[in-house]
N, C-alpha and C positions, 0 to 999 in steps of 0.2 A: 419145328419141322420135322425131328425124330423123336418118337417117345421115349422113355428111357428103357425103355423093356427088348427094345430090337434097336437099340442103340448102334450098338458092333458086327449086327447083320452085312451081311454084302448088300440087303438088299435097300440099308441106311447110308451104307455108302456111296451107295448106286444114285440115292437124292442129291445126295450133300452133287459128287462130279458133276452132275443133269446140273444143278441149276448152275455152277462153277462154271462147264463148258458153257452152258445159254447165253451166261450173263448177267441172270436174276440175282444170286448174289452179292443181296449189296453190302455194306461196309454193317449194317449192325448185325448182317444171317453174315460173313465172319464173324464176327466181336461172339453170337452167340456158340460157333461152331469150335471157336477157340479155347471159354465157358465149359462146354461139353468135355473140349478132349480134356482139357488140364481135370475136372471134376471126376473122372471117372478111375481115379484112382488117387495115391496116395496124397499131401503135398506139404513140403516144408512151409512154417515161417519165415515173411521174411526181416533181415536184419542191416541194421543204419547201413547206408552207404556201398549196396547189392548191387552188384552190373554184370554181367559176362559182353563176349561179343563171339556172336556166330554168324553161319556163312550162308549164305542159296543153293551152295557143293558146284562144285567144281573140278577139275584139278589144279597144281600145279600153285596152290598154296598150304601154308599149318597159323592164318590163323587163325584156329578154334585149342589148339594146341598151348603158342606164344603169345595170343591174347587173354585169355583167363588166366594168364599168371602174370602176362604184364599188368593188369586192372588189379591182383593183389600185392604184389610188388606199389600200388600209390596207398595201399585202405582197402581197395573194393573190398565186399565179402565176395566167394563168385560160386553159388553151386548151379555147377549147369550139365545141362540133360539133353546127352546124344541121340543120333537114330546114328548104325553104321555109316563112312562112306564108300563113293565107285568113282576110284579106286582108293581114294584114304580119306573118309573123318577122324574126328579127336579119340573119338573114347576106343575103333578098334585099331585105331593105334596103340594107344596105350597097352591096348589087351594081349602086345604080342609081348606083355613085359608081361615073366613069372608070376604067379601071386597078384598082381593087382586087380582088385575088387572091384565091379563096377555095380555089381547085385546087391549096394548095399539098403537096411530096410532106414527107418527116419530116424530112427534113436540112433543107429551106424553113424547114416549121413550129417547129423551134428556134432554126432564126434567130430570130424572131419573135420569142421569145419569153425570151429573148437583150438583143435589142436592147428591148419592150417592157414586157415581163409577159404579154403578153394578143393569141392568137391567135383569130379566129373564121376557122373550116373548113367548107366545106360536106359532109356526111353523102355516101358517092356510092359512086364508081367507089377509091377507095384507102383510105378510110378506113369501118368501116362500110358496109360496098357490100351485108351484105344485109339492112340496119336498113331503107335505104333505100328497097330494093325492096319491102321488106317494109310502109313504108311505103307507099308509094305503090301497093302492091294493096287493103291495106287502103280506104284513098281512095276505090279504084275497087271496092271492093266493100262497101260498109255497113258499116265496120270499125273505121270509124276512132276509136270512142265504148267501142270492149270496155277500160275498167281497165284490168289483171295483163296485156295487150299494150303496154298504152301506158306500164305501167311497165315492162318490162319490156323498152321502145324506147330511153326517157329516158338508163336507168340504161346501157344494153349502151354511150352513148356518154361518159359516164363512163370508163365500162370503158377503151372507146378510147383520151379520154387526158389517165390516168392521172389524172384528180381525184380526192381523198379525199371535197372538204364538198363535196357533191352539194345544194345549197340549189333548191327550185323552189316555184314559186306557181302556186297550185291553184284555177283558177283556176273558181267555182262556176257551172254555167248549163245553161237545155238544149246548145246547145255545146259542155258541157268534157265534155277523152276520163275529167275519176275521178266521173262522177252528175252527172245535173240538179235533187238535193235536199243543201242542207247535210250531211247524216247519209251519206249513200253517198259522197258527195267527204269525209270523215273519214274515214271506217273505209278508202278509200282512200289516201290522204295516210299513213292509221296500215301500212297493210300495203305500203305503197312505205319510210319509215320499214323495216322489221322486211326485209324485202330486200333493200335496200344494207346493212343489218347484216349478211347473209349473205355478201353481195360482199367482205365488211372494204370500205366507204364510208358514212359520218355522212350519214344523210337529212336533211334538215331542211325541211319545209312550211311554206308560209304560205296559209293557204287565204283566197280572197278571194269581194266577188261577184262574178260574171262578166257580174251584169244590173244593176252600179252602173259604168258607163262612166268610169274614169280620170281621162281627156284627154282633149280633143276632135276630137285629127286619125289619122282612120280614112284607110287605107292605107301602100298603098311608099312614095312619092312624101311628102308627106300627113305619116310618122313621120320622113322624114329633111325635111322643115321643121320640125318637131319642135324635130330636132337642132338643128340651124344655129341656132335660136330658142337653144336651150337654151345654143350652144357659144356666142353675144354675150351673154347674159344678157341677153334682152328676152322670159323666155316669161314666158306669164300667170301667177295666182295658181293657175290647176285645173291645168296645166302642171308647179308648182312645188312643189305639193303631192301629185305624183303621185311626182316626179324623192321627193323628200321622204321617202315609203315605199321607195323601194328601197334610197335611201340604211340605210334602217333597217331593213331587212330583211338583208343585208349587214352590218351588227354586228350584228345576231341570231350572222348565220350563223357568220360566223368569231370573234367576243370579241372584237372588235377596235376602238373609235370611227372611229367616219367619217370619214375625210378633210374636207378643200374642195373643195369645189362647182371653185372655180377647177385644184386637181389631177384632178377626176375630168376633168372640160371637156380638160384636156393626155393626157390615158392615151389620146383619144378621140383627141386627135389625136395622139400621137405614134403610136395602130396600124394608123387608117387610111394614113399616114404608112410603116408597113413593111410594111404588106401590097401596096404600089404606087395608092396614091388622092391626092388633090388634094383638097382640105378648102375649098380654091378654089371647084374644083367641086363640089362636098358645097356653097358656100350659091349660086351661083350655079344648080343643076340647082333649089335648095327655091326661088327668087325666079321663076322658071320655072315652079312649080311650083302657089303662091301665084296668080301671074295668071290661071294656068289656072280661077279659079270666078270663072264669071265668072256664074253664078245660085241664085237665092239659093232656104231653098226661106222661105215664114214662119207662124205662127202663126194656124187659122185659125182661133182664138178664145181670149180669155181664161183665163186660169185658171193650176196643174199642171202643167208640162209633162213629158212620163218617153222616154223611149228604149228597141224594141225591140232590142239587141244585135247576138244573131243574124239579125232585119230586115234589120239593116241590113248588117252583115257580105257577108249573100248579093244588096244591095243593088248592093253595088264586083264583084261578084264576078261577077256580069249581066253589067256594063255592060266588062267589063274583059277584051285581046282573051287567049287562052288561053297557057300560056309557054312557052318554047322549050327546046328542046333550051339547057343551056346560057344563058340567059338568063329575065329575067325581067317581064313585064310591068307597067308601072307608066300602062296609062290609067283611073283611075280613081280620085275618091278624094274626103271630105267632109273637112269639120270644122264643129264645132261653134260656134252663137254664145252657146248659152243651157245651164249646168248644168241636169244632168237633177236633178228635185224643185226649183229651181226658178219662180218667179211669172215670169209673160212675156204679152204682151200683145195683145190680135188683131194682124194684121200684124208683129208683132214678126222678125225672124231669130229661123232657128234654127236653120239644116243652110245652110252653101254647097256646089258641088258641082262635080267638076270631070269630062267625059269628053270620051269620040268625040261631035260635032255630035247625027251622025244616033241617038246613043244618050242621049243628055239626056230630053227628053218621057218616057221607062222608066223611066229613073234620078228623074227626080223623083215617076214619081208612085207608082215604088216605095217612096223616101225618105217621103213623106207616107203612105203606108201604115203606116209604123215607127213614127209617133210620136203620140202620145195628150194630150189636155190636160184634164185632172179639175179638175172646174167645184167647187169647192171657196175659203172664204174665208180661208184662212188656210194658209200658208207654212210645208212640216215645215223642218226641219230639215236642211241635207248634208249629207253625209258628213265630217269631221273627217279617216275614213284608211278604207282600205279595205280593210284587214286585218283578216278576224274572229277566225281561229283559230290558232294556230302551235303544233306537231307536229314532237317529234325536239328540242329547246331542255330 
């Protein structure tokens, strides 16, 4: 479809996007695109028991941070290649830790794998550079949410890192890359698994409700705060339930009993150290983030509280400075004080806000617009798990 000479050009990207939008990009075509993206840069050798848990993006989950560590703790080898998230992805959260290096070459990446079984890399100049360039182009041209392109991008990273067991959390919602409703998401999850098979990989998808916020920490610094709480064993029940879900998905992905929470924590500590970071800095940064939450949005009335995750994400993005080359801004974030679907009283704290002073009033208004309180007399049951359906097991 695209010659090797112009595969990085906007015209080649436009060609792939056109075929995807018009429905003419077949499974074989998605397979070729994934291979082309992976072959644009360096690749790691496949290792025994290689696995990863990725996601389709969206707020309210830290599965791409906790999941890889949970896999390693059960005996898997995880080489993870990521792109920055909106508002927070695994790689841009970890890069908030001073000294943490994600720009490793093949030799350095292999050394990290030898040392701790887990390496987290940034897609870019060395690994899958065409994927990183095409991802940025899709974001800039309204093509980020095309499922077939998302499938190719996700699987190209597994090829580049030599990963065989390709787990994926599919977050269903208006902001999702696999469809805005459950039926579309399941169809695209099934396609992901088919294309993975064509590539010689094993795809497994965990379909979750992207409108259900799985934990309360939204933003890069806030995700780091969540990680710090987990490292100290001081997490709230809501966050603990979320990482329990992540650990259960990893069990299903690789067919091995989960490790202890302490073993997962140690894996994260080992990875941070192996990639040049300092856990003590992580904890200091987490305390700074928490102290920055100086404003609170309260319930305007009593009832059952619900949040619009897409609107909360947009609120954070609008209050945050743009990213720069090699650096990911962390100037805004939110912490939810009340779970969606819970009963709240008028004036009860719902969300705390962190941002620059000049943007505080606007962020508060945007957050208020993302909250609704239903006036009903009974409380709906809170979800015990975020998983709606598992595909590929």
